[in-house]
MILO-212837 format. One line per field, with one value per residue (C-alpha): residue in three letters; x, y, z. Coordinates in steps of 0.1 Angstrom, whole numbers. Last residue first. Example, Ala and Ser with C-alpha at 12.3 -4.5 7.8 and 13.67 -1.06 7.14 Angstrom:
REM MILO-212837
residu <- (SER/ALA);
east <- (137/123);
north <- (-11/-45);
up <- (71/78);
***
This chain:
REM MILO-212837
residu <- (ARG/ALA/ARG/PRO/VAL/ALA/ALA/ARG/PRO/THR/TRP/ARG/PHE/ARG/GLU/VAL/LEU/ALA/ASP/THR/GLY/PRO/LEU/ARG/VAL/LEU/LEU/THR/TYR/LEU/ALA/PHE/GLY/VAL/GLY/ALA/GLY/VAL/VAL/ASN/TRP/LEU/TRP/ASP/ASP/VAL/ASP/ALA/VAL/HIS/GLY/GLY/GLY/ALA/VAL/ARG/ALA/THR/VAL/LEU/GLN/THR/LEU/GLU/ILE/VAL/LEU/SER/ILE/GLY/ALA/ALA/THR/ALA/LEU/VAL/ARG/TRP/TRP/THR/PRO/ARG/ALA/LEU/LEU/LEU/PRO/VAL/LEU/VAL/GLY/ILE/PRO/LEU/PHE/VAL/LEU/VAL/ASN/THR/VAL/ALA/ASP/GLY/VAL/GLU/TYR/ASP/VAL/PHE/PRO/VAL/LEU/VAL/LEU/PRO/LEU/THR/GLY/SER/ASP/ALA/GLY/GLY/VAL/ARG/HIS/LEU/PHE/VAL/PRO/PHE/VAL/THR/ASN/ALA/VAL/VAL/GLY/ALA/ALA/TYR/VAL/ALA/VAL/ALA/ALA/ALA/VAL/ALA/ALA/ARG/PRO/PHE/SER/PHE/ARG/ARG/ARG/ALA/LEU/LEU/VAL/SER/VAL/LEU/ALA/VAL/PHE/VAL/VAL/ILE/GLY/LEU/PRO/VAL/VAL/VAL/PRO/LEU/VAL/PRO/VAL/ALA/ASP/GLY/MET);
east <- (322/289/288/272/249/252/265/232/211/195/154/156/138/173/189/158/175/205/200/176/207/213/189/195/175/146/150/153/121/101/105/102/66/66/74/46/25/28/30/-9/-16/-14/-29/-62/-63/-58/-92/-104/-147/-154/-182/-182/-210/-197/-179/-178/-172/-146/-129/-129/-115/-92/-77/-70/-53/-31/-20/-15/7/26/32/38/65/77/81/100/122/125/134/163/160/190/188/145/123/124/128/94/75/84/73/44/31/26/0/-29/-20/-13/-47/-65/-54/-59/-96/-103/-84/-113/-111/-135/-110/-75/-64/-83/-87/-115/-126/-164/-172/-206/-228/-236/-253/-260/-296/-294/-264/-246/-247/-222/-211/-180/-177/-147/-119/-100/-110/-107/-76/-58/-65/-54/-22/-15/-19/1/28/29/33/62/77/73/87/115/117/115/142/145/174/183/173/145/134/127/110/91/80/67/44/33/23/12/-11/-27/-36/-53/-68/-84/-93/-118/-137/-135/-150/-185/-191/-222/-255/-272/-271);
north <- (21/8/-10/-41/-44/-69/-42/-23/-53/-72/-75/-44/-53/-55/-26/-4/-8/-4/28/41/45/82/95/92/61/77/104/83/61/97/111/77/83/114/101/76/100/122/93/86/122/120/86/100/130/111/99/63/59/37/17/-9/-14/-49/-39/1/3/-27/-19/16/11/-19/10/32/7/-6/28/32/1/19/48/41/13/48/68/39/41/78/83/56/22/4/-39/-27/-44/-22/4/-8/-4/30/49/21/34/68/54/58/87/110/95/108/141/143/131/157/186/178/178/196/201/193/172/165/126/116/83/65/65/80/63/35/56/34/37/-6/-16/-38/-78/-96/-62/-50/-30/-31/-19/10/-1/-37/-34/-13/-31/-68/-47/-37/-65/-84/-58/-60/-92/-91/-67/-91/-116/-97/-90/-127/-136/-151/-138/-176/-167/-192/-184/-149/-152/-181/-154/-129/-153/-168/-131/-123/-156/-149/-111/-125/-148/-125/-96/-120/-138/-109/-85/-96/-94/-74/-93/-94/-52);
up <- (-71/-57/-24/-22/4/35/57/50/64/33/50/77/109/128/111/125/163/152/134/165/189/176/157/115/110/122/99/73/80/86/53/38/53/39/8/12/17/-9/-34/-19/-24/-57/-66/-49/-65/-100/-90/-96/-82/-55/-43/-66/-93/-100/-141/-137/-97/-97/-129/-125/-81/-98/-117/-90/-63/-93/-99/-58/-55/-87/-76/-42/-54/-78/-47/-24/-54/-61/-25/-22/-2/-14/-3/-4/21/52/28/17/54/62/29/23/62/51/20/48/62/29/14/51/46/11/18/46/23/1/-35/-58/-86/-75/-102/-136/-143/-121/-132/-124/-162/-166/-192/-168/-148/-116/-105/-94/-80/-104/-93/-74/-56/-48/-15/-12/-31/-15/26/24/-4/21/56/36/23/56/75/53/51/90/91/69/92/126/102/98/135/141/120/85/64/51/15/10/47/41/10/26/49/25/7/41/47/20/13/53/44/8/33/53/26/5/32/55/28/16/-16/-17/-29/2/12);
***
């Protein structure tokens, strides 16, 4: 379709902007290191990939034949939802459960899940808007939102297991943006 917004000219600059912004944060905080820059790169590539696969296609003109009276929104969970879709959403959001704890000073399960829920909500709302306004190819679905949050929880569980393995905590610490030793303890 010639009317579709091309993906790469949107997501590549998006990834670059995210990377530059995150590296700027590291430099401003005097926390720059190559392992932390690698986390910034992973977040940038992940963000660009998620946008490319969850928002696009977007069309310059509404696709012919689209029913303008039907809202592209599913609010009732677990109705006609396929296991494969759930597994895909879990796998797509699993990296959030690993990357977010590297960025946060005090990663907790509820902070990671709240971050994932917020990101997923933005994705679903964007899908709703693009489907409604630009004939986008996605439907906003509460099941997607739920399984995305589950995926982040699985990722955080894996992160938690990883940092508890002997020897891996020191390795993971090199990638954390706020080392545990630098985090003030609550009394």
